[in-house]
C-alpha positions, -999 to +999 in steps of 0.1 A: +120+053+730+153+034+736+178+058+751+205+046+727+186+062+698+178+099+690+150+112+669+161+131+638+138+153+618+141+144+581+111+158+563+089+188+569+051+188+568+052+206+535+076+179+521+053+151+533+022+167+518+040+171+484+052+135+486+017+120+491+001+144+467+026+133+441+022+096+450-016+098+447-014+119+415+010+094+400-014+065+405-042+085+389-020+097+360-009+061+352-044+047+353-059+075+332-029+078+309-030+041+300-067+044+293-062+074+270-036+055+251-056+023+249-091+022+265-093-009+286-126-006+303-161+009+298-189+019+320-226+015+315-255+038+323-293+031+323-306+003+301-271-011+293-261+019+273-223+027+272-213+059+290-198+080+261-181+103+285-156+078+300-127+091+278-136+127+287-135+119+324-102+101+320-087+131+301-100+155+327-085+134+356-052+132+337-051+169+332-060+177+368-032+156+383-008+170+357-016+205+371-009+192+406+025+179+393+031+213+377+025+232+410+045+208+432+074+208+406+077+245+410+077+242+448+102+214+448+125+233+424+124+263+447+130+242+479+158+223+461+179+255+463+163+277+489+148+254+516+156+266+551+153+230+563+177+212+539+193+224+507+193+192+486+214+207+458+245+206+480+244+168+480+244+164+442+274+187+435+302+163+424+326+171+452+351+145+465+331+141+497+298+135+478+313+111+453+329+091+481+297+089+500+278+080+468+301+051+462+299+040+499+261+039+497+262+016+467+288-007+484+265-007+515+236-018+493+256-044+473+270-059+505+237-060+523+249-036+550+281-055+558+300-024+551+287+010+562+312+038+562+289+068+559+266+088+582+229+079+574+215+105+599+207+129+571+201+125+534+230+110+515+243+119+481+230+086+465+195+093+475+197+129+466+209+121+430+183+094+428+155+119+436+170+144+412+167+118+384+130+114+394+123+151+392+140+154+359+120+125+345+088+141+359+097+174+343+102+157+309+069+139+314+052+172+320+068+189+290+059+161+266+024+158+281+018+195+276+030+192+240+004+164+234-022+186+250-015+217+230-013+197+197-050+191+201-057+229+202-053+232+164-074+263+162-049+281+185-078+290+208-087+279+243-114+287+268-091+311+286-077+328+255-050+326+228-022+332+253-025+298+268-018+277+236+008+303+225+027+298+258+025+261+256+038+260+220+067+283+229+077+262+259+071+226+245+073+226+207+110+218+209+102+184+224+090+172+190+125+176+175+141+159+205+117+130+203+119+124+166+099+151+148+063+141+149+036+142+176+035+104+175+071+104+185+063+126+214+034+103+224+057+072+223+084+089+244+058+101+269+046+065+272+081+051+277+089+078+303+060+066+323+076+031+325+109+047+335+091+065+364+073+033+374+107+015+375+121+044+396+091+041+421+095+003+424+132+006+434+124+036+457+099+016+477+122-014+478+151+007+490+131+024+517+120-010+530+156-023+526+170+006+547+144+001+573+153-036+577+191-033+575+198+000+591+171-003+618+166+035+618+129+035+609+136+052+575+102+042+562+085+063+589+100+095+575+071+100+550+045+095+577+059+114+607+088+133+592+115+117+615+138+087+618+158+073+647+196+069+648+219+055+674+236+080+697+273+083+690 
């Protein structure tokens, strides 16, 4: 490694596992979710007969990745406040220092790195706010998704007992009113939120590549090895 640079730890092993688990789950969720909303393929079994369980498998896959999102969301929410490595909440508090850094990062992006008046060694306030938006979108996606799920349990029963539908109704029925009042409104909002998340992901990938090219600090390597490299001051 060039002696002018130092290695800086930016993401723990736990953080990288969560990152890739969410990335893979998101791809599966989008593929299966689009199919559930509008079936766009079919599979065949022996003698050219159509496999009648395709929808069931897509629903199962969608539900499994939703559970993964649920679990990682709880972990992320905890680490957001109590991580011993980096407490992300400190960067989203609207203090004068954080606001100034947020503005400088936007100027840096808009001027193609011609002006860079902030320290990029650790996570900046812009990236922290951007990821907070993602997790809020993901939480909303999960709540509306669970409302869609529990609306199908019209009998109030489930394979694990009455407590499960009851708990989901208590925690997600309010989303109907927020979305417009009907389950179809919830379904539409759930679908639109997917596109907001996809838009978020597209910019996220673009920005990581952008930073890697312009800052020359190997930011894109963070999600693979957990570290980046910055010039010694």
